[in-house]
C-alpha positions as CSV (number, residue, x, y, z in Angstrom):
1,M,107.7,75.9,48.3
2,T,107.0,73.0,50.7
3,M,104.3,70.7,49.2
4,I,101.8,68.7,51.2
5,D,100.2,65.4,50.5
6,R,96.7,66.3,49.3
7,N,95.4,62.8,49.9
8,E,95.9,63.2,53.7
9,T,93.2,64.3,56.1
10,I,93.4,67.7,57.7
11,A,94.4,66.0,61.0
12,Q,97.2,64.1,59.2
13,I,98.4,67.4,57.6
14,V,98.6,69.1,61.0
15,T,100.4,66.1,62.6
16,A,103.0,66.2,59.9
17,H,103.1,70.0,59.5
18,P,102.1,71.8,62.7
19,A,102.3,75.2,61.0
20,A,99.2,74.2,59.1
21,A,97.1,74.4,62.3
22,R,97.0,78.2,62.3
23,V,95.8,78.3,58.7
24,F,93.0,75.9,59.5
25,Q,92.1,77.7,62.7
26,K,91.9,81.0,60.9
27,H,89.3,79.6,58.6
28,G,87.4,77.8,61.3
29,L,88.3,74.3,60.2
30,D,88.2,71.8,63.1
31,Y,91.3,69.6,62.5
32,C,90.9,67.9,66.0
33,C,87.5,66.3,66.7
34,H,86.4,66.4,63.0
35,G,89.8,66.2,61.4
36,N,89.4,62.8,59.7
37,V,88.4,64.4,56.4
38,K,90.4,65.7,53.5
39,L,90.6,69.4,52.9
40,P,88.1,69.7,50.1
41,E,85.4,68.0,52.3
42,A,86.3,70.2,55.3
43,C,86.0,73.3,53.1
44,E,82.7,72.6,51.5
45,P,80.3,73.5,54.4
46,R,82.1,76.8,54.9
47,G,82.2,77.7,51.2
48,L,86.0,77.8,51.2
49,D,88.2,77.2,48.2
50,P,90.4,74.2,48.9
51,E,93.1,75.2,46.4
52,R,93.4,78.6,48.1
53,L,93.9,76.9,51.5
54,F,96.4,74.4,50.1
55,G,98.3,77.4,48.9
56,E,98.1,79.1,52.3
57,V,99.3,76.0,54.1
58,E,102.2,75.5,51.7
59,A,103.2,79.1,52.0
60,A,103.0,78.9,55.8
61,L,105.2,75.8,55.8
62,S,107.8,77.4,53.5
63,A,107.9,80.5,55.8
64,S,108.8,78.4,58.8
65,D,112.3,78.9,60.0
66,A,113.0,75.3,60.9
67,P,111.2,71.9,60.5
68,A,109.0,71.2,63.4
69,E,109.5,68.1,65.6
70,D,107.2,65.3,64.7
71,P,105.3,64.4,67.9
72,R,104.8,60.8,66.6
73,T,108.5,60.2,67.3
74,L,108.0,60.9,71.1
75,S,107.6,58.0,73.5
76,T,104.3,57.9,75.3
77,P,105.7,59.2,78.6
78,A,107.4,62.0,76.7
79,L,104.3,62.9,74.8
80,L,102.2,62.9,78.0
81,A,104.8,65.2,79.7
82,R,104.7,67.5,76.7
83,I,100.9,67.7,76.9
84,I,100.9,68.4,80.6
85,D,103.8,70.9,80.5
86,R,102.8,72.9,77.4
87,H,99.1,72.6,77.2
88,H,97.7,71.8,80.7
89,G,100.1,74.3,82.2
90,Y,99.0,77.0,79.8
91,L,95.3,76.5,80.5
92,R,95.8,76.5,84.2
93,R,97.6,79.8,84.0
94,T,95.5,81.5,81.3
95,L,91.9,80.6,82.1
96,P,91.8,82.2,85.6
97,Y,93.6,85.3,84.1
98,V,91.1,85.7,81.3
99,A,88.0,85.2,83.4
100,P,87.8,88.6,85.0
101,I,88.7,90.3,81.6
102,S,85.8,88.5,80.0
103,A,83.4,89.4,82.8
104,K,84.5,93.1,82.6
105,V,84.0,93.4,78.9
106,A,80.6,91.8,79.2
107,K,79.6,94.2,82.0
108,V,81.0,97.3,80.3
109,H,79.9,96.6,76.7
110,G,77.2,94.0,77.0
111,A,74.4,96.7,76.6
112,H,76.0,97.8,73.3
113,D,76.5,94.2,72.1
114,P,74.5,91.5,74.0
115,R,76.7,88.8,72.4
116,L,79.5,89.7,74.8
117,V,77.3,88.4,77.6
118,E,77.0,85.2,75.7
119,V,80.8,85.2,75.1
120,D,81.4,85.5,78.8
121,R,78.9,82.7,79.5
122,A,80.5,80.4,76.9
123,F,84.0,81.2,78.3
124,T,82.8,80.3,81.8
125,E,81.4,77.0,80.5
126,L,84.7,76.4,78.7
127,S,86.7,76.9,81.9
128,A,84.3,74.7,83.9
129,A,84.7,72.0,81.3
130,L,88.4,72.1,80.9
131,L,89.8,72.4,84.4
132,P,88.2,69.2,85.7
133,H,89.1,67.5,82.4
134,L,92.8,68.3,83.0
135,D,92.7,67.0,86.5
136,E,91.1,63.7,85.4
137,E,93.6,63.2,82.7
138,E,96.5,63.8,85.0
139,Q,95.2,61.7,87.9
140,V,93.5,58.8,86.0
141,L,93.9,58.6,82.3
142,F,97.6,59.5,81.8
143,P,98.9,57.2,84.6
144,A,96.9,54.4,83.0
145,L,98.4,55.2,79.6
146,A,101.9,55.2,81.0
147,S,101.4,51.9,82.9
148,R,103.1,48.8,81.6
149,A,99.9,46.8,82.3
150,P,96.9,49.1,81.9
151,D,93.4,48.0,82.8
152,P,91.6,47.7,79.3
153,A,88.2,48.6,80.8
154,L,89.5,51.7,82.5
155,L,91.4,52.8,79.3
156,A,88.3,52.3,77.2
157,R,86.1,54.2,79.6
158,E,88.6,57.1,80.1
159,L,89.5,57.4,76.4
160,D,85.8,57.5,75.5
161,K,85.2,60.2,78.1
162,M,88.2,62.2,76.8
163,M,86.7,62.2,73.3
164,T,83.2,63.2,74.6
165,D,84.8,66.1,76.6
166,H,86.8,67.2,73.5
167,L,83.7,67.4,71.4
168,A,82.0,69.6,74.0
169,V,85.1,71.8,74.2
170,G,85.2,72.1,70.4
171,D,81.6,73.2,70.3
172,L,82.3,75.9,72.9
173,L,85.3,77.2,71.1
174,A,83.4,77.4,67.8
175,R,80.6,79.2,69.7
176,I,83.0,81.8,71.0
177,R,84.6,82.3,67.6
178,T,81.2,82.8,66.0
179,L,80.0,85.2,68.7
180,T,83.2,87.4,68.3
181,D,83.0,87.4,64.5
182,D,86.3,85.4,64.3
183,F,87.9,87.5,67.1
184,T,87.3,90.8,65.3
185,L,87.5,94.0,67.3
186,P,84.8,96.5,66.4
187,E,85.7,100.1,65.8
188,W,84.3,101.1,69.2
189,G,86.2,98.3,71.1
190,C,88.4,99.4,74.0
191,N,91.9,98.1,74.8
192,T,90.5,95.6,77.4
193,Y,88.2,94.2,74.7
194,R,91.3,93.9,72.4
195,V,93.1,92.0,75.1
196,L,90.2,89.7,75.5
197,L,90.0,88.8,71.8
198,S,93.7,88.2,71.6
199,E,93.6,85.9,74.6
200,L,90.5,84.0,73.3
201,D,92.3,83.5,70.0
202,A,95.4,82.2,71.7
203,I,93.3,79.9,73.9
204,E,91.6,78.4,70.9
205,A,94.9,77.9,69.1
206,D,96.5,76.2,72.0
207,T,93.5,74.1,72.9
208,L,93.1,72.9,69.3
209,A,96.8,71.9,69.2
210,H,96.4,70.2,72.6
211,V,93.3,68.2,71.6
212,H,94.9,67.3,68.3
213,L,97.8,65.7,70.0
214,E,95.5,63.7,72.2
215,N,93.1,62.7,69.5
216,H,95.5,62.0,66.6
217,V,98.8,61.2,68.1
218,L,98.2,59.7,71.6
219,M,94.8,57.9,71.2
220,P,95.8,55.9,68.0
221,R,98.5,54.2,70.1
222,F,95.8,52.6,72.2
223,V,92.8,52.5,69.8
224,P,94.1,51.3,66.4
225,G,92.4,52.8,63.4
226,N,91.3,56.0,65.4
């Protein structure tokens, strides 16, 4: 069985072992914006057993077919390209697709479970936060990061805004997870409801991976100690 370094933070564990991300996500552990803590500390507020989670992570790593590429080995331009191609592209395709599904489920089932109206509202807020965020990164921040002589003031301002945006997105993702009981379909849920939960789960997983790359692989190259 693959063993992990138990002295690393949960962000460091995910950076070295991306398969750990799904385990942490399943248990509602924020390894992105609040990832600079060790696993026992992250588990405490949720009443989770750290040893059990260490075991789950190590089992997930052992089950992986091949070692994952370490994103820390990528050049900055290659890392930026990966973020845009894999994560920005995914969100630009998926958010508009899920919006009418979320609205439909809220309309059809909102009287039965008013939380679904709140889910749709939170999803709308999430989309409204993320899509302009992607544009700003691609048009302002990322070109500055790839520049040979970036403006320090611009970098500081844009990186600070990136982190602020990430915190807001993380709060919305956590709100959606709570409102959906960890993406659990009730017995009376229809197939459209099932699709919505599957898509919301996937959006959370991809966005957490996306934010993790920016917070814990990209940003430390420009803000030492972060």
